[in-house]
DRENPA-3360 file (N, C-alpha, C; in nm, 2 decimals, always signed):
BEGIN
1 = XXXXXXXX = -0.15/-0.08/+1.90/-0.09/-0.11/+1.78/-0.12/-0.23/+1.73 ~ -0.12/-0.36/+1.81/-0.13/-0.49/+1.75/-0.26/-0.50/+1.72 ~ -0.36/-0.45/+1.77/-0.53/-0.45/+1.71/-0.50/-0.42/+1.55 ~ -0.42/-0.33/+1.52/-0.43/-0.29/+1.39/-0.35/-0.42/+1.27 ~ -0.27/-0.49/+1.32/-0.23/-0.58/+1.25/-0.32/-0.70/+1.20 ~ -0.45/-0.70/+1.28/-0.52/-0.84/+1.26/-0.66/-0.78/+1.16 ~ -0.65/-0.65/+1.12/-0.75/-0.58/+1.03/-0.76/-0.66/+0.92 ~ -0.90/-0.66/+0.84/-0.90/-0.70/+0.73/-0.87/-0.57/+0.63;
9 = XXXXXXXX = -0.84/-0.58/+0.50/-0.80/-0.48/+0.42/-0.87/-0.37/+0.40 ~ -1.03/-0.40/+0.40/-1.11/-0.29/+0.42/-1.11/-0.18/+0.56 ~ -1.09/-0.27/+0.67/-1.09/-0.22/+0.78/-0.93/-0.14/+0.78 ~ -0.84/-0.19/+0.76/-0.73/-0.12/+0.74/-0.72/+0.00/+0.64 ~ -0.79/-0.01/+0.54/-0.83/+0.08/+0.47/-0.87/+0.23/+0.52 ~ -0.99/+0.16/+0.59/-1.03/+0.29/+0.66/-0.99/+0.37/+0.74 ~ -0.88/+0.28/+0.83/-0.78/+0.34/+0.92/-0.67/+0.45/+0.86 ~ -0.61/+0.38/+0.74/-0.51/+0.44/+0.67/-0.59/+0.58/+0.60;
17 = XXXXXXXX = -0.74/+0.56/+0.58/-0.81/+0.70/+0.52/-0.81/+0.80/+0.64 ~ -0.83/+0.77/+0.77/-0.81/+0.86/+0.86/-0.68/+0.95/+0.87 ~ -0.60/+0.86/+0.83/-0.47/+0.93/+0.85/-0.42/+1.03/+0.71 ~ -0.49/+0.93/+0.59/-0.48/+1.04/+0.49/-0.55/+1.17/+0.50 ~ -0.67/+1.17/+0.56/-0.75/+1.29/+0.57/-0.69/+1.39/+0.65 ~ -0.61/+1.37/+0.77/-0.53/+1.45/+0.86/-0.41/+1.52/+0.77 ~ -0.35/+1.42/+0.67/-0.25/+1.45/+0.59/-0.28/+1.56/+0.50 ~ -0.42/+1.54/+0.42/-0.45/+1.61/+0.33/-0.49/+1.76/+0.37;
25 = XXXXXXXX = -0.53/+1.75/+0.51/-0.58/+1.90/+0.57/-0.48/+1.96/+0.60 ~ -0.37/+1.88/+0.66/-0.26/+1.96/+0.71/-0.17/+2.02/+0.60 ~ -0.18/+1.97/+0.49/-0.10/+2.01/+0.38/-0.17/+2.09/+0.25 ~ -0.31/+2.10/+0.27/-0.41/+2.14/+0.19/-0.39/+2.08/+0.05 ~ -0.40/+1.93/+0.07/-0.41/+1.85/-0.09/-0.55/+1.81/-0.13 ~ -0.57/+1.86/-0.26/-0.69/+1.81/-0.30/-0.64/+1.67/-0.38 ~ -0.76/+1.57/-0.32/-0.71/+1.44/-0.34/-0.82/+1.37/-0.44 ~ -0.89/+1.50/-0.53/-0.97/+1.45/-0.62/-0.93/+1.39/-0.77;
33 = XXXXXXXX = -1.01/+1.32/-0.83/-0.96/+1.27/-0.96/-0.86/+1.17/-0.97 ~ -0.76/+1.20/-1.05/-0.65/+1.09/-1.04/-0.55/+1.09/-0.94 ~ -0.58/+1.17/-0.85/-0.44/+1.19/-0.74/-0.42/+1.05/-0.68 ~ -0.51/+0.97/-0.63/-0.47/+0.82/-0.58/-0.40/+0.75/-0.69 ~ -0.42/+0.75/-0.79/-0.33/+0.67/-0.89/-0.19/+0.75/-0.91 ~ -0.20/+0.86/-0.92/-0.08/+0.93/-0.93/+0.01/+0.93/-0.82 ~ -0.05/+0.94/-0.71/+0.05/+0.91/-0.58/+0.08/+0.78/-0.56 ~ +0.02/+0.69/-0.61/+0.06/+0.52/-0.59/+0.17/+0.49/-0.70;
41 = XXXXXXXX = +0.15/+0.58/-0.83/+0.28/+0.56/-0.90/+0.39/+0.64/-0.84 ~ +0.37/+0.75/-0.77/+0.51/+0.79/-0.69/+0.56/+0.70/-0.60 ~ +0.46/+0.65/-0.50/+0.51/+0.56/-0.40/+0.59/+0.43/-0.47 ~ +0.53/+0.39/-0.56/+0.57/+0.26/-0.64/+0.73/+0.31/-0.67 ~ +0.76/+0.42/-0.71/+0.89/+0.48/-0.77/+0.98/+0.48/-0.67 ~ +0.92/+0.52/-0.54/+1.01/+0.54/-0.42/+1.04/+0.38/-0.37 ~ +0.94/+0.30/-0.38/+0.97/+0.16/-0.35/+1.08/+0.09/-0.44 ~ +1.07/+0.11/-0.57/+1.18/+0.06/-0.66/+1.30/+0.10/-0.61;
49 = XXXXXXXX = +1.34/+0.26/-0.60/+1.45/+0.32/-0.54/+1.52/+0.23/-0.42 ~ +1.40/+0.22/-0.31/+1.44/+0.15/-0.19/+1.50/+0.01/-0.22 ~ +1.44/-0.06/-0.30/+1.47/-0.22/-0.33/+1.59/-0.21/-0.41 ~ +1.62/-0.10/-0.49/+1.76/-0.13/-0.57/+1.86/-0.10/-0.47 ~ +1.87/+0.01/-0.37/+1.91/+0.03/-0.26/+1.97/-0.10/-0.17 ~ +1.86/-0.15/-0.14/+1.88/-0.28/-0.05/+1.94/-0.40/-0.09 ~ +1.93/-0.40/-0.23/+1.99/-0.51/-0.30/+2.12/-0.44/-0.39 ~ +2.20/-0.38/-0.33/+2.31/-0.30/-0.38/+2.31/-0.27/-0.52;
57 = XXXXXXXX = +2.20/-0.24/-0.59/+2.20/-0.19/-0.74/+2.18/-0.05/-0.74 ~ +2.22/+0.04/-0.66/+2.19/+0.19/-0.67/+2.35/+0.23/-0.65 ~ +2.36/+0.39/-0.67/+2.48/+0.46/-0.63/+2.49/+0.48/-0.49 ~ +2.39/+0.49/-0.43/+2.36/+0.50/-0.26/+2.38/+0.35/-0.21 ~ +2.49/+0.36/-0.13/+2.53/+0.23/-0.06/+2.41/+0.19/+0.04 ~ +2.39/+0.03/+0.04/+2.29/+0.01/+0.16/+2.35/+0.03/+0.28 ~ +2.30/+0.07/+0.37/+2.33/+0.11/+0.51/+2.23/+0.01/+0.62 ~ +2.26/+0.04/+0.75/+2.17/-0.06/+0.86/+2.02/-0.03/+0.84;
65 = XXXXXXXX = +1.98/+0.08/+0.78/+1.84/+0.12/+0.80/+1.77/+0.07/+0.66 ~ +1.83/+0.02/+0.55/+1.78/+0.02/+0.43/+1.67/-0.09/+0.41 ~ +1.67/-0.18/+0.49/+1.54/-0.28/+0.50/+1.44/-0.19/+0.57 ~ +1.47/-0.13/+0.65/+1.35/-0.08/+0.74/+1.27/+0.05/+0.62 ~ +1.38/+0.11/+0.56/+1.32/+0.19/+0.46/+1.25/+0.13/+0.34 ~ +1.28/-0.01/+0.32/+1.23/-0.07/+0.22/+1.08/-0.13/+0.28 ~ +1.09/-0.15/+0.36/+0.95/-0.18/+0.46/+0.87/-0.09/+0.46 ~ +0.93/+0.04/+0.49/+0.83/+0.15/+0.49/+0.77/+0.19/+0.34;
73 = XXXXXXXX = +0.86/+0.19/+0.25/+0.81/+0.23/+0.12/+0.70/+0.11/+0.07 ~ +0.71/-0.04/+0.13/+0.61/-0.12/+0.12/+0.46/-0.07/+0.15 ~ +0.51/+0.00/+0.30/+0.38/+0.03/+0.36/+0.31/+0.14/+0.32 ~ +0.39/+0.23/+0.23/+0.32/+0.36/+0.16/+0.24/+0.30/+0.02 ~ +0.33/+0.21/-0.06/+0.23/+0.16/-0.16/+0.13/+0.07/-0.12 ~ +0.13/+0.01/+0.01/-0.01/-0.06/+0.03/-0.09/+0.05/+0.08 ~ -0.05/+0.15/+0.13/-0.15/+0.23/+0.20/-0.20/+0.30/+0.10 ~ -0.15/+0.33/-0.03/-0.20/+0.43/-0.13/-0.31/+0.33/-0.21;
81 = XXXXXXXX = -0.27/+0.19/-0.24/-0.36/+0.12/-0.30/-0.48/+0.11/-0.25 ~ -0.48/+0.08/-0.09/-0.59/+0.08/-0.01/-0.68/+0.22/-0.03 ~ -0.63/+0.32/-0.04/-0.68/+0.45/-0.04/-0.74/+0.46/-0.17 ~ -0.68/+0.41/-0.27/-0.76/+0.41/-0.42/-0.85/+0.33/-0.44 ~ -0.84/+0.23/-0.37/-0.95/+0.11/-0.40/-1.07/+0.16/-0.30 ~ -1.06/+0.24/-0.19/-1.17/+0.30/-0.10/-1.23/+0.41/-0.22 ~ -1.14/+0.47/-0.26/-1.20/+0.59/-0.34/-1.28/+0.57/-0.43 ~ -1.24/+0.44/-0.49/-1.29/+0.36/-0.63/-1.43/+0.29/-0.59;
89 = XXXXXXXX = -1.44/+0.26/-0.46/-1.56/+0.16/-0.39/-1.55/+0.03/-0.42 ~ -1.39/-0.03/-0.44/-1.36/-0.15/-0.45/-1.34/-0.21/-0.34 ~ -1.40/-0.33/-0.31/-1.37/-0.40/-0.20/-1.25/-0.51/-0.20 ~ -1.14/-0.49/-0.18/-1.02/-0.55/-0.20/-1.04/-0.67/-0.14 ~ -1.06/-0.71/-0.01/-1.10/-0.82/+0.06/-1.17/-0.91/-0.08 ~ -1.27/-0.87/-0.09/-1.36/-0.96/-0.20/-1.26/-0.98/-0.34 ~ -1.21/-0.86/-0.38/-1.10/-0.88/-0.50/-1.01/-0.96/-0.51 ~ -0.94/-0.99/-0.36/-0.83/-1.09/-0.34/-0.88/-1.20/-0.34;
97 = XXXXXXXX = -0.99/-1.24/-0.26/-1.06/-1.36/-0.25/-1.09/-1.42/-0.39 ~ -1.15/-1.34/-0.49/-1.19/-1.37/-0.62/-1.09/-1.40/-0.71 ~ -0.97/-1.31/-0.72/-0.86/-1.32/-0.80/-0.74/-1.42/-0.77 ~ -0.74/-1.42/-0.63/-0.61/-1.52/-0.57/-0.66/-1.64/-0.49 ~ -0.73/-1.63/-0.41/-0.78/-1.70/-0.31/-0.87/-1.82/-0.35 ~ -0.94/-1.78/-0.47/-1.04/-1.87/-0.54/-0.95/-2.00/-0.61 ~ -0.81/-1.99/-0.62/-0.73/-2.08/-0.69/-0.71/-2.20/-0.60 ~ -0.71/-2.17/-0.46/-0.69/-2.26/-0.33/-0.83/-2.35/-0.34;
105 = XXXXXX = -0.94/-2.27/-0.34/-1.07/-2.37/-0.35/-1.07/-2.44/-0.46 ~ -1.02/-2.41/-0.58/-1.03/-2.50/-0.70/-0.92/-2.61/-0.71 ~ -0.81/-2.59/-0.62/-0.70/-2.68/-0.58/-0.77/-2.82/-0.49 ~ -0.83/-2.74/-0.38/-0.90/-2.83/-0.31/-0.99/-2.91/-0.36 ~ -1.05/-2.87/-0.45/-1.21/-2.93/-0.50/-1.13/-3.04/-0.61 ~ -1.02/-3.03/-0.65/-0.99/-3.12/-0.76/-0.92/-3.25/-0.72;
% end
């Protein structure tokens, strides 16, 4: 389990893809076309609900498991994003470097 925590996004996406393949086979799910985007949107909705519950802004009162549920929904969103990137042939390690981390290099060079 601890080895998974140190994987890059591409490697993590590959591991999650293995789980997704098992899930799709088990439930006979066709993941073609816009499935990844639609599933990401579904998971984002579930994350929103978990966040509202955790922060006391839902009809459902937060319980002792609310933060754990929030963390699991965050993991679902990240997992689906990694799967979508993989399906689209996008290297998220490179994209994050270009979009976000390049600011650190600019700041260090200033």
